[in-house]
Wavefront OBJ file of the C-alpha trace (Angstrom):
o trace
v 269.640 -97.888 -41.350
v 269.434 -100.622 -38.723
v 267.632 -100.735 -35.438
v 268.567 -103.611 -33.230
v 266.405 -104.885 -30.319
v 268.504 -106.865 -27.877
v 267.248 -109.210 -25.211
v 267.568 -112.713 -23.680
v 265.667 -115.884 -24.533
v 263.317 -114.331 -27.091
v 260.351 -116.686 -27.641
v 256.621 -116.663 -27.226
v 257.080 -118.390 -23.877
v 258.641 -115.113 -22.655
v 255.008 -113.805 -22.555
v 254.257 -110.081 -22.540
v 257.933 -109.066 -22.927
v 258.273 -110.957 -26.161
v 255.092 -109.422 -27.455
v 256.293 -105.928 -26.594
v 259.672 -106.460 -28.225
v 257.859 -107.571 -31.382
v 255.829 -104.360 -31.247
v 258.951 -102.246 -30.973
v 260.326 -103.927 -34.067
v 257.011 -103.551 -35.896
v 256.983 -99.777 -35.095
v 260.574 -98.987 -35.973
v 261.759 -101.775 -38.243
v 264.980 -103.671 -37.654
v 266.067 -107.008 -36.195
v 266.149 -108.816 -32.896
v 269.328 -110.078 -31.241
v 268.663 -112.667 -28.548
v 271.154 -114.333 -26.234
v 269.393 -117.664 -25.991
v 269.507 -121.154 -24.577
v 267.062 -122.408 -27.160
v 266.943 -122.399 -31.018
v 265.210 -119.448 -32.816
v 261.469 -119.215 -32.234
v 258.810 -119.295 -34.951
v 258.587 -115.442 -34.926
v 262.212 -115.001 -35.880
v 263.090 -113.455 -39.182
v 266.119 -114.039 -41.422
v 267.650 -110.854 -40.087
v 267.358 -111.816 -36.442
v 270.406 -113.145 -34.568
v 270.413 -115.840 -31.901
v 273.594 -116.079 -29.931
v 273.831 -119.504 -28.364
v 274.687 -119.353 -24.636
v 277.396 -121.545 -23.096
v 276.614 -124.876 -21.419
v 277.812 -123.950 -17.900
v 275.342 -122.970 -15.211
v 276.482 -119.340 -15.102
v 276.498 -119.017 -18.867
v 272.999 -120.422 -19.221
v 271.452 -118.465 -16.421
v 273.238 -115.197 -17.019
v 272.941 -115.453 -20.784
v 276.691 -115.437 -21.686
v 277.110 -116.627 -25.312
v 279.890 -118.992 -26.455
v 282.926 -117.292 -27.832
v 282.253 -118.747 -31.276
v 278.660 -117.488 -31.236
v 279.557 -114.003 -30.200
v 282.435 -113.735 -32.733
v 280.143 -114.967 -35.496
v 277.419 -112.520 -34.632
v 279.783 -109.566 -34.712
v 280.656 -110.421 -38.290
v 277.036 -110.329 -39.263
v 276.188 -107.004 -37.638
v 276.856 -103.987 -39.817
v 279.437 -101.536 -38.514
v 277.081 -98.558 -38.757
v 274.360 -99.478 -36.395
v 271.562 -96.932 -36.212
v 270.115 -97.532 -32.810
v 270.151 -100.082 -30.001
v 267.081 -100.961 -27.901
v 267.967 -102.902 -24.709
v 265.094 -105.057 -23.327
v 264.947 -106.682 -19.881
v 267.613 -106.364 -17.241
v 270.138 -108.409 -15.108
v 271.654 -110.397 -17.980
v 274.790 -110.329 -20.079
v 273.006 -108.777 -23.108
v 272.805 -105.470 -21.149
v 276.683 -105.408 -20.951
v 276.800 -106.235 -24.661
v 274.531 -103.280 -25.508
v 276.546 -100.875 -23.357
v 279.879 -101.974 -24.809
v 278.690 -101.980 -28.403
v 276.995 -98.583 -28.109
v 280.223 -97.106 -26.722
v 282.499 -98.762 -29.242
v 280.391 -97.625 -32.151
v 279.269 -94.331 -30.576
v 275.578 -95.019 -31.218
v 272.687 -94.143 -28.872
v 270.553 -96.650 -26.970
v 267.532 -96.772 -24.692
v 266.521 -99.258 -22.007
v 263.135 -100.974 -21.706
v 262.977 -102.506 -18.230
v 259.727 -104.495 -18.711
v 258.943 -104.119 -15.024
v 262.484 -105.088 -13.951
v 262.693 -102.058 -11.638
v 259.498 -102.906 -9.724
v 260.143 -103.178 -5.895
v 258.533 -106.684 -5.989
v 261.391 -107.864 -8.321
v 263.933 -107.092 -5.593
v 262.102 -109.448 -3.207
v 263.934 -112.489 -4.600
v 267.631 -112.861 -5.640
v 267.907 -109.355 -4.195
v 271.574 -109.479 -3.448
v 272.558 -110.400 -7.002
v 270.323 -107.775 -8.523
v 271.598 -104.977 -6.181
v 275.207 -105.957 -7.022
v 274.329 -105.903 -10.707
v 272.745 -102.450 -10.300
v 275.855 -101.052 -8.589
v 278.199 -102.437 -11.237
v 276.809 -103.015 -14.713
v 273.486 -101.277 -14.099
v 275.035 -97.992 -12.912
v 276.908 -97.345 -16.166
v 274.065 -98.713 -18.298
v 271.555 -96.331 -16.912
v 274.057 -93.454 -16.769
v 274.857 -93.681 -20.539
v 271.339 -94.608 -21.816
v 269.691 -91.969 -23.895
v 266.372 -92.727 -22.193
v 264.525 -95.284 -20.207
v 261.130 -96.322 -21.736
v 258.313 -97.225 -19.401
v 254.847 -98.574 -20.229
v 252.921 -96.673 -17.562
v 253.326 -93.822 -15.125
v 253.028 -96.208 -12.226
v 255.897 -98.283 -13.580
v 258.047 -95.152 -13.833
v 257.141 -94.055 -10.305
v 258.095 -97.401 -8.839
v 261.365 -97.445 -10.772
v 262.419 -94.037 -9.332
v 263.299 -95.822 -6.086
v 266.248 -97.495 -7.876
v 267.270 -95.253 -10.779
v 267.120 -91.611 -11.821
v 264.091 -91.381 -14.128
v 264.736 -87.825 -15.166
v 265.558 -89.005 -18.719
v 262.647 -91.392 -19.044
v 259.597 -91.523 -21.151
v 256.262 -93.221 -20.782
v 254.932 -94.801 -23.943
v 251.884 -96.999 -23.493
v 252.181 -100.290 -25.353
v 249.630 -100.748 -28.139
v 247.019 -103.436 -28.191
v 245.366 -105.268 -31.068
v 241.694 -104.828 -30.300
v 239.819 -108.069 -30.616
v 236.933 -108.155 -33.062
v 233.766 -109.038 -31.173
v 231.540 -109.850 -34.179
v 231.793 -113.600 -33.580
v 231.516 -113.491 -29.816
v 228.389 -115.653 -29.820
v 230.134 -118.393 -31.726
v 233.231 -118.169 -29.559
v 231.177 -118.465 -26.384
v 229.511 -121.591 -27.678
v 232.633 -123.271 -29.042
v 234.819 -122.628 -26.021
v 232.264 -124.064 -23.668
v 231.708 -127.079 -25.968
v 235.460 -127.804 -26.152
v 235.863 -127.606 -22.366
v 232.658 -129.359 -21.411
v 231.113 -126.318 -19.777
v 227.378 -125.524 -19.538
v 226.182 -123.193 -22.335
v 224.762 -120.704 -19.859
v 227.833 -120.623 -17.581
v 229.609 -117.349 -16.713
v 233.358 -117.562 -17.156
v 235.900 -115.645 -15.107
v 239.241 -115.840 -17.049
v 242.718 -115.971 -15.778
v 245.128 -115.749 -18.732
v 248.925 -115.761 -18.360
v 251.999 -117.789 -17.705
v 251.563 -120.163 -14.778
v 253.950 -118.360 -12.573
v 253.871 -117.654 -8.841
v 254.223 -113.948 -9.592
v 250.845 -114.050 -11.320
v 249.341 -115.841 -8.303
v 247.191 -118.509 -9.966
v 247.337 -120.584 -6.686
v 245.888 -117.634 -4.749
v 243.306 -117.107 -7.476
v 242.102 -120.689 -7.105
v 242.035 -120.378 -3.357
v 240.068 -117.165 -3.351
v 237.633 -118.505 -5.838
v 237.118 -121.601 -3.634
v 236.555 -119.447 -0.554
v 234.175 -117.071 -2.215
v 231.255 -119.513 -2.450
v 230.786 -119.134 -6.231
v 227.353 -119.688 -7.676
v 226.986 -122.898 -9.585
v 226.907 -121.149 -12.917
v 230.265 -119.327 -12.400
v 233.421 -120.974 -13.808
v 237.044 -119.993 -13.122
v 238.996 -120.773 -16.217
v 242.844 -120.691 -15.957
v 244.667 -120.544 -19.282
v 248.456 -120.383 -19.624
v 251.685 -122.217 -20.349
v 253.792 -123.716 -17.558
v 256.100 -121.455 -15.614
v 257.431 -122.220 -12.151
v 254.021 -123.832 -11.716
v 252.462 -126.387 -14.002
v 249.004 -127.210 -15.257
v 249.209 -130.537 -13.401
v 250.076 -128.839 -10.073
v 247.256 -126.344 -10.337
v 244.758 -129.029 -11.291
v 245.696 -130.953 -8.186
v 244.829 -127.919 -6.078
v 241.249 -127.795 -7.250
v 238.904 -128.880 -4.482
v 236.777 -131.955 -5.317
v 233.645 -129.933 -4.740
v 234.666 -127.436 -7.494
v 236.105 -129.674 -10.097
v 233.209 -128.718 -12.321
v 233.781 -125.038 -11.758
v 237.507 -124.585 -12.032
v 239.132 -125.516 -15.344
v 242.878 -125.447 -16.007
v 243.255 -125.694 -19.797
v 247.009 -125.290 -20.204
v 248.383 -122.993 -22.988
v 246.273 -121.614 -25.780
v 247.820 -119.669 -28.625
v 246.540 -117.525 -31.572
v 242.927 -117.922 -32.465
v 242.285 -120.348 -29.578
v 243.586 -117.826 -27.138
v 241.386 -115.130 -28.645
v 238.381 -117.469 -28.451
v 238.992 -117.894 -24.679
v 238.841 -114.092 -24.183
v 235.766 -113.591 -26.297
v 234.019 -116.499 -24.584
v 234.541 -115.053 -21.080
v 232.438 -112.719 -19.020
v 235.172 -111.053 -16.952
v 238.937 -111.121 -16.531
v 240.931 -111.455 -13.266
v 244.549 -110.786 -12.453
v 245.781 -110.889 -8.897
v 249.387 -110.578 -10.049
v 252.108 -109.165 -7.872
v 253.590 -107.370 -10.852
v 252.463 -106.423 -14.308
v 254.241 -103.354 -15.638
v 251.592 -103.151 -18.417
v 249.492 -106.235 -18.872
v 248.836 -107.094 -22.515
v 246.174 -109.674 -21.593
v 244.357 -107.085 -19.398
v 244.197 -104.655 -22.287
v 243.162 -107.359 -24.714
v 240.360 -108.415 -22.375
v 239.226 -104.814 -22.105
v 239.330 -104.497 -25.924
v 236.916 -107.371 -26.072
v 234.542 -105.602 -23.745
v 235.226 -107.537 -20.542
v 235.077 -106.027 -17.007
v 238.365 -106.608 -15.240
v 239.379 -107.436 -11.634
v 242.886 -106.127 -11.042
v 245.382 -106.223 -8.176
v 247.412 -103.156 -7.320
v 250.363 -104.915 -9.013
v 248.706 -104.255 -12.427
v 250.294 -100.949 -13.364
v 247.819 -100.376 -16.194
v 245.228 -99.737 -13.443
v 247.068 -96.489 -12.745
v 246.125 -95.285 -16.208
v 242.450 -95.886 -15.431
v 242.101 -93.718 -12.324
v 239.187 -91.675 -13.738
v 237.379 -94.707 -15.039
v 235.530 -97.788 -13.672
v 236.958 -100.692 -15.632
v 235.608 -103.259 -13.153
v 237.035 -103.795 -9.646
v 240.392 -102.433 -8.740
v 241.858 -103.923 -5.474
v 243.788 -101.760 -3.029
v 245.867 -104.600 -1.620
v 246.921 -108.204 -2.236
v 244.921 -109.470 0.741
v 242.764 -112.513 0.022
v 239.754 -111.160 1.812
v 239.665 -108.171 -0.572
v 240.013 -110.441 -3.582
v 237.073 -112.525 -2.315
v 235.000 -109.357 -2.119
v 235.968 -108.543 -5.736
v 234.930 -112.017 -6.915
v 231.611 -111.684 -5.248
v 231.212 -108.340 -6.962
v 231.456 -110.290 -10.268
v 228.938 -112.886 -9.143
v 226.437 -110.109 -8.434
v 227.184 -108.045 -11.541
v 224.062 -107.605 -13.714
v 224.105 -108.026 -17.419
v 223.369 -104.392 -18.223
v 226.063 -103.096 -15.890
v 228.551 -105.558 -17.299
v 227.799 -104.401 -20.848
v 228.165 -100.712 -19.849
v 231.622 -101.431 -18.178
v 232.653 -103.509 -21.163
v 231.713 -100.929 -23.717
v 233.595 -98.241 -21.808
v 236.737 -100.530 -21.594
v 236.562 -101.312 -25.286
v 236.256 -97.623 -26.277
v 239.218 -96.653 -24.000
v 241.533 -99.307 -25.459
v 240.686 -98.370 -29.035
v 241.267 -94.682 -28.266
v 244.324 -94.781 -25.993
v 246.281 -97.822 -27.069
v 246.498 -97.412 -30.763
v 249.600 -98.708 -32.602
v 249.943 -95.477 -34.580
v 250.341 -93.456 -31.383
v 252.928 -95.888 -30.106
v 254.945 -95.800 -33.324
v 254.922 -91.994 -33.509
v 256.101 -91.594 -29.921
v 258.936 -94.051 -30.376
v 260.036 -92.434 -33.633
v 259.935 -89.024 -32.023
v 262.011 -90.150 -29.070
v 264.523 -91.919 -31.358
v 264.891 -88.679 -33.436
v 265.669 -86.754 -30.226
v 268.375 -89.217 -29.209
v 269.932 -89.379 -32.679
v 270.190 -85.597 -32.833
v 272.339 -84.321 -35.659
v 273.055 -87.745 -37.115
v 270.509 -86.876 -39.929
v 267.120 -88.087 -40.810
v 267.099 -91.714 -39.704
v 263.342 -92.030 -39.440
l 1 2 3 4 5 6 7 8 9 10 11 12 13 14 15 16 17 18 19 20 21 22 23 24 25 26 27 28 29 30 31 32 33 34 35 36 37 38 39 40 41 42 43 44 45 46 47 48 49 50 51 52 53 54 55 56 57 58 59 60 61 62 63 64 65 66 67 68 69 70 71 72 73 74 75 76 77 78 79 80 81 82 83 84 85 86 87 88 89 90 91 92 93 94 95 96 97 98 99 100 101 102 103 104 105 106 107 108 109 110 111 112 113 114 115 116 117 118 119 120 121 122 123 124 125 126 127 128 129 130 131 132 133 134 135 136 137 138 139 140 141 142 143 144 145 146 147 148 149 150 151 152 153 154 155 156 157 158 159 160 161 162 163 164 165 166 167 168 169 170 171 172 173 174 175 176 177 178 179 180 181 182 183 184 185 186 187 188 189 190 191 192 193 194 195 196 197 198 199 200 201 202 203 204 205 206 207 208 209 210 211 212 213 214 215 216 217 218 219 220 221 222 223 224 225 226 227 228 229 230 231 232 233 234 235 236 237 238 239 240 241 242 243 244 245 246 247 248 249 250 251 252 253 254 255 256 257 258 259 260 261 262 263 264 265 266 267 268 269 270 271 272 273 274 275 276 277 278 279 280 281 282 283 284 285 286 287 288 289 290 291 292 293 294 295 296 297 298 299 300 301 302 303 304 305 306 307 308 309 310 311 312 313 314 315 316 317 318 319 320 321 322 323 324 325 326 327 328 329 330 331 332 333 334 335 336 337 338 339 340 341 342 343 344 345 346 347 348 349 350 351 352 353 354 355 356 357 358 359 360 361 362 363 364 365 366 367 368 369 370 371 372 373 374 375 376 377 378 379 380 381 382 383 384
């Protein structure tokens, strides 16, 4: 019995959303259908479908596939679909899910991936509100459930949709093995020409204005960092580029601010293990895979209020949680890191590592999704 995970532009460059969609597939089995401008990514399987979008501006940006691509895909999809999982909002694939679910009389749920955060309505607001009143209204009305990653994400979303039929399922995290941390610290510093005894504050994420790498550089520059503290910015280009960020580094700090560009796989893990703390001043992170991965590696974290995972850590001290997006407060947080003693850092890191391994296990994620799917399938039989 098939599960189909439907989205737009599925590729590793999609960041956390792509990782989450892959985790949904790993938990439930099935295939991904992506309405894409680009060819299939390296993570695609033989069962996945990529519907090529049209060449026009609207088709490309709204994710409308060519007529030939959509017709061909319908022939490949089995008539008896088990379940549809709709990921991300505001694109044509949402209409496709709604229509297909109704035509075949199969249930579906929606995974917004932070798309209902108030910050999202701060840009292209008119288009999104029109979409919510037309396509979105019936999509959320007919969905069996809305799946959120955190309680804070659900609370924010309640401003725009009825969350009465929603469920919070924390995304799982692959805990990084820390056995080779010493080697990773040495190698990462060697590769990037950093002093062996330097302390690294890591920014890891797509170079996008939402994640505020420019503000991170600015706050670091204004915080009078000690000479042994390095801000390392790792990520693939978004609406900002590695070149643009490098140009913003003050001459006086060119030895203390490193913009590496993207790192993937083992190189990415090495950057996390080599670091001493993690920082995210992002406006919006409905979960934050990189935050959780850094915590799993035993790093203290500095998090803005836009990091919804911080809401799951209310009774803990994972590092420094900011109350606002004000630069002055971020500077205070950075100075907290500069003054953090080794023993205190180890205690925080150990607590973070234990929390991730206890609360963000893949087995818990899988069982919660399977249980919710069984509820929505009802008397259709044992589809688990």
